[in-house]
C-alpha beads as a LAMMPS data file, in Angstrom:
LAMMPS data file: protein, C-alpha beads

200 atoms
199 bonds

1 atom types
1 bond types

-500.0 500.0 xlo xhi
-500.0 500.0 ylo yhi
-500.0 500.0 zlo zhi

Masses

1 110.0

Atoms # bond

1 1 1 0.000 0.000 0.000
2 1 1 2.847 2.337 0.943
3 1 1 4.692 1.566 -2.323
4 1 1 1.592 2.315 -4.388
5 1 1 1.094 5.633 -2.577
6 1 1 4.716 6.692 -3.201
7 1 1 4.462 5.721 -6.873
8 1 1 1.223 7.664 -7.281
9 1 1 2.780 10.722 -5.626
10 1 1 5.772 10.503 -7.987
11 1 1 3.489 10.306 -11.016
12 1 1 1.520 13.365 -9.882
13 1 1 4.727 15.298 -9.190
14 1 1 6.106 14.389 -12.614
15 1 1 2.872 15.458 -14.309
16 1 1 2.954 18.821 -12.487
17 1 1 6.589 19.404 -13.442
18 1 1 5.911 18.467 -17.053
19 1 1 2.887 20.760 -17.210
20 1 1 4.912 23.611 -15.716
21 1 1 7.637 23.063 -18.261
22 1 1 5.182 23.084 -21.131
23 1 1 3.339 26.181 -19.968
24 1 1 6.508 28.211 -19.376
25 1 1 7.930 27.121 -22.751
26 1 1 4.733 27.881 -24.651
27 1 1 4.448 31.218 -22.863
28 1 1 8.016 32.132 -23.834
29 1 1 7.766 31.081 -27.478
30 1 1 5.416 33.829 -28.772
31 1 1 7.499 36.573 -27.134
32 1 1 10.729 35.132 -28.547
33 1 1 9.273 34.697 -32.028
34 1 1 7.508 38.059 -32.320
35 1 1 9.200 40.153 -35.030
36 1 1 10.257 43.619 -33.924
37 1 1 10.892 46.280 -36.579
38 1 1 13.988 48.446 -36.456
39 1 1 13.829 51.810 -34.725
40 1 1 16.157 54.755 -34.262
41 1 1 17.481 53.098 -31.105
42 1 1 17.745 49.399 -32.041
43 1 1 17.911 47.056 -35.022
44 1 1 15.062 44.778 -36.008
45 1 1 14.775 41.439 -34.205
46 1 1 13.226 38.025 -34.903
47 1 1 12.700 38.750 -38.597
48 1 1 11.781 35.556 -40.454
49 1 1 13.535 34.765 -43.716
50 1 1 11.061 34.827 -46.651
51 1 1 9.903 31.412 -47.807
52 1 1 10.118 30.178 -51.374
53 1 1 7.043 29.101 -53.326
54 1 1 6.256 26.420 -55.905
55 1 1 5.842 28.880 -58.780
56 1 1 9.547 29.745 -58.514
57 1 1 10.312 26.212 -59.669
58 1 1 8.741 26.768 -63.102
59 1 1 10.765 27.797 -66.152
60 1 1 8.023 30.180 -67.270
61 1 1 7.476 33.938 -67.329
62 1 1 5.348 33.580 -64.174
63 1 1 8.144 31.574 -62.559
64 1 1 10.620 34.345 -63.389
65 1 1 8.264 36.930 -61.848
66 1 1 7.834 34.863 -58.679
67 1 1 11.598 34.480 -58.397
68 1 1 12.245 38.209 -58.809
69 1 1 9.608 39.022 -56.194
70 1 1 11.453 36.639 -53.875
71 1 1 14.818 38.300 -54.587
72 1 1 13.420 41.667 -53.494
73 1 1 11.910 40.034 -50.398
74 1 1 15.366 38.670 -49.596
75 1 1 16.845 42.138 -50.037
76 1 1 14.253 43.520 -47.615
77 1 1 15.172 40.749 -45.166
78 1 1 18.879 41.574 -45.567
79 1 1 18.247 45.262 -44.903
80 1 1 16.527 44.363 -41.642
81 1 1 18.974 41.713 -40.450
82 1 1 22.327 42.014 -42.196
83 1 1 21.928 38.357 -43.233
84 1 1 22.729 38.223 -46.957
85 1 1 23.381 34.494 -47.381
86 1 1 20.052 33.648 -49.043
87 1 1 20.197 36.782 -51.202
88 1 1 23.676 35.912 -52.477
89 1 1 22.510 32.346 -53.165
90 1 1 19.899 33.749 -55.578
91 1 1 22.564 35.577 -57.584
92 1 1 25.003 34.275 -60.183
93 1 1 27.278 37.129 -61.114
94 1 1 25.020 40.199 -60.762
95 1 1 27.987 42.235 -59.527
96 1 1 26.009 45.359 -58.587
97 1 1 23.533 43.359 -56.482
98 1 1 26.365 41.447 -54.792
99 1 1 28.193 44.687 -53.950
100 1 1 24.978 46.177 -52.572
101 1 1 24.394 43.097 -50.394
102 1 1 27.958 43.157 -49.091
103 1 1 27.647 46.835 -48.165
104 1 1 24.533 45.988 -46.126
105 1 1 26.381 43.194 -44.315
106 1 1 29.329 45.509 -43.581
107 1 1 27.043 47.928 -41.720
108 1 1 25.800 45.144 -39.445
109 1 1 29.276 43.621 -39.069
110 1 1 30.444 46.988 -37.709
111 1 1 27.657 46.969 -35.105
112 1 1 25.302 49.280 -36.973
113 1 1 21.870 48.707 -38.433
114 1 1 19.421 49.978 -41.042
115 1 1 15.988 51.484 -40.510
116 1 1 13.732 51.273 -43.575
117 1 1 14.908 51.133 -47.147
118 1 1 12.772 48.089 -47.937
119 1 1 12.004 47.965 -51.649
120 1 1 8.285 47.823 -52.445
121 1 1 7.927 46.191 -55.852
122 1 1 5.187 47.903 -57.851
123 1 1 5.239 45.385 -60.692
124 1 1 7.589 43.058 -62.542
125 1 1 7.536 43.437 -66.296
126 1 1 9.088 40.536 -68.204
127 1 1 10.256 41.949 -71.539
128 1 1 11.287 38.595 -73.027
129 1 1 8.319 37.142 -74.966
130 1 1 6.558 34.547 -72.814
131 1 1 6.800 31.859 -75.499
132 1 1 10.587 32.251 -75.544
133 1 1 11.034 31.712 -71.803
134 1 1 12.609 28.294 -71.243
135 1 1 15.444 26.595 -69.416
136 1 1 18.810 28.178 -70.200
137 1 1 17.300 31.303 -71.791
138 1 1 18.290 34.753 -70.520
139 1 1 15.029 36.365 -69.433
140 1 1 14.957 40.162 -69.205
141 1 1 12.784 42.227 -66.859
142 1 1 12.271 45.789 -65.667
143 1 1 10.996 46.380 -62.170
144 1 1 9.540 49.666 -60.871
145 1 1 10.302 49.876 -57.144
146 1 1 9.397 52.274 -54.318
147 1 1 11.911 51.978 -51.452
148 1 1 10.818 53.292 -48.063
149 1 1 12.788 56.063 -46.326
150 1 1 16.260 54.861 -45.340
151 1 1 18.454 55.623 -42.322
152 1 1 21.758 53.945 -41.567
153 1 1 22.975 53.924 -37.950
154 1 1 26.441 53.181 -36.634
155 1 1 27.273 51.172 -33.510
156 1 1 26.725 54.190 -31.238
157 1 1 23.279 54.862 -32.692
158 1 1 24.332 57.914 -34.681
159 1 1 22.646 58.330 -38.078
160 1 1 25.265 58.075 -40.819
161 1 1 23.199 58.287 -43.981
162 1 1 19.578 59.087 -44.697
163 1 1 17.481 58.930 -47.838
164 1 1 13.916 60.269 -47.839
165 1 1 10.998 58.434 -49.351
166 1 1 10.655 59.258 -53.040
167 1 1 7.134 58.732 -54.363
168 1 1 8.484 58.476 -57.913
169 1 1 10.594 55.479 -56.917
170 1 1 13.139 53.962 -59.258
171 1 1 13.556 51.181 -61.786
172 1 1 15.668 48.046 -61.651
173 1 1 16.694 45.981 -64.650
174 1 1 17.264 42.257 -64.330
175 1 1 18.385 39.227 -66.262
176 1 1 17.449 35.834 -64.846
177 1 1 18.196 32.332 -66.074
178 1 1 16.550 29.030 -65.165
179 1 1 19.022 26.122 -64.974
180 1 1 19.104 22.851 -63.070
181 1 1 15.683 23.414 -61.558
182 1 1 16.138 26.936 -60.203
183 1 1 16.333 30.576 -61.196
184 1 1 19.378 32.777 -60.681
185 1 1 19.770 36.498 -61.313
186 1 1 22.816 37.083 -63.498
187 1 1 22.188 40.820 -63.605
188 1 1 20.239 43.021 -61.197
189 1 1 20.907 46.722 -60.969
190 1 1 19.145 49.987 -60.352
191 1 1 18.685 51.703 -63.718
192 1 1 16.616 54.856 -63.072
193 1 1 16.650 55.888 -66.747
194 1 1 15.351 52.565 -68.051
195 1 1 12.153 52.822 -70.072
196 1 1 9.132 50.763 -69.150
197 1 1 7.526 48.823 -71.986
198 1 1 4.418 50.402 -73.456
199 1 1 1.131 49.029 -72.168
200 1 1 -0.539 46.690 -74.627

Bonds

1 1 1 2
2 1 2 3
3 1 3 4
4 1 4 5
5 1 5 6
6 1 6 7
7 1 7 8
8 1 8 9
9 1 9 10
10 1 10 11
11 1 11 12
12 1 12 13
13 1 13 14
14 1 14 15
15 1 15 16
16 1 16 17
17 1 17 18
18 1 18 19
19 1 19 20
20 1 20 21
21 1 21 22
22 1 22 23
23 1 23 24
24 1 24 25
25 1 25 26
26 1 26 27
27 1 27 28
28 1 28 29
29 1 29 30
30 1 30 31
31 1 31 32
32 1 32 33
33 1 33 34
34 1 34 35
35 1 35 36
36 1 36 37
37 1 37 38
38 1 38 39
39 1 39 40
40 1 40 41
41 1 41 42
42 1 42 43
43 1 43 44
44 1 44 45
45 1 45 46
46 1 46 47
47 1 47 48
48 1 48 49
49 1 49 50
50 1 50 51
51 1 51 52
52 1 52 53
53 1 53 54
54 1 54 55
55 1 55 56
56 1 56 57
57 1 57 58
58 1 58 59
59 1 59 60
60 1 60 61
61 1 61 62
62 1 62 63
63 1 63 64
64 1 64 65
65 1 65 66
66 1 66 67
67 1 67 68
68 1 68 69
69 1 69 70
70 1 70 71
71 1 71 72
72 1 72 73
73 1 73 74
74 1 74 75
75 1 75 76
76 1 76 77
77 1 77 78
78 1 78 79
79 1 79 80
80 1 80 81
81 1 81 82
82 1 82 83
83 1 83 84
84 1 84 85
85 1 85 86
86 1 86 87
87 1 87 88
88 1 88 89
89 1 89 90
90 1 90 91
91 1 91 92
92 1 92 93
93 1 93 94
94 1 94 95
95 1 95 96
96 1 96 97
97 1 97 98
98 1 98 99
99 1 99 100
100 1 100 101
101 1 101 102
102 1 102 103
103 1 103 104
104 1 104 105
105 1 105 106
106 1 106 107
107 1 107 108
108 1 108 109
109 1 109 110
110 1 110 111
111 1 111 112
112 1 112 113
113 1 113 114
114 1 114 115
115 1 115 116
116 1 116 117
117 1 117 118
118 1 118 119
119 1 119 120
120 1 120 121
121 1 121 122
122 1 122 123
123 1 123 124
124 1 124 125
125 1 125 126
126 1 126 127
127 1 127 128
128 1 128 129
129 1 129 130
130 1 130 131
131 1 131 132
132 1 132 133
133 1 133 134
134 1 134 135
135 1 135 136
136 1 136 137
137 1 137 138
138 1 138 139
139 1 139 140
140 1 140 141
141 1 141 142
142 1 142 143
143 1 143 144
144 1 144 145
145 1 145 146
146 1 146 147
147 1 147 148
148 1 148 149
149 1 149 150
150 1 150 151
151 1 151 152
152 1 152 153
153 1 153 154
154 1 154 155
155 1 155 156
156 1 156 157
157 1 157 158
158 1 158 159
159 1 159 160
160 1 160 161
161 1 161 162
162 1 162 163
163 1 163 164
164 1 164 165
165 1 165 166
166 1 166 167
167 1 167 168
168 1 168 169
169 1 169 170
170 1 170 171
171 1 171 172
172 1 172 173
173 1 173 174
174 1 174 175
175 1 175 176
176 1 176 177
177 1 177 178
178 1 178 179
179 1 179 180
180 1 180 181
181 1 181 182
182 1 182 183
183 1 183 184
184 1 184 185
185 1 185 186
186 1 186 187
187 1 187 188
188 1 188 189
189 1 189 190
190 1 190 191
191 1 191 192
192 1 192 193
193 1 193 194
194 1 194 195
195 1 195 196
196 1 196 197
197 1 197 198
198 1 198 199
199 1 199 200
């Protein structure tokens, strides 16, 4: 009888401890996972890397558009975190985009951070005829973009560079190629003077 009572007490104690562990863990998880945007006093925190989607796996004009949207999402992520690994993995050459990414990383490596600057893609215009888009083909695009206002802070929290929001935005030009089951950007650069194709 005594043995049974001790065993029952141990089971109850274990259940209470387990429940406590679960409740404290579940209570901590939302707070830890909640994304916090950058401010003038601190960098962003808990920013989730953008996920890929199935459309990006297609060697079609729509697949190229989905991929380019993702590239700009990765740039936005890099601006908030300093993590450029995924962005660089989407590039193959694209020297201007690589240099831009490395300059973002350098700011964070030096203890600074970036507030804003996220590029809002207005539309992606594939200029290569849709029936010509296929594996191994260089696909051209122009991309009107509206970046938000940008402020770069150093380690001490002093603003080093600012760029106001410009409603007119800018234009990027891109070349992307689909090989071995994935897209890569071989060229991606801001080209403010690029002309948008005429509406059909």
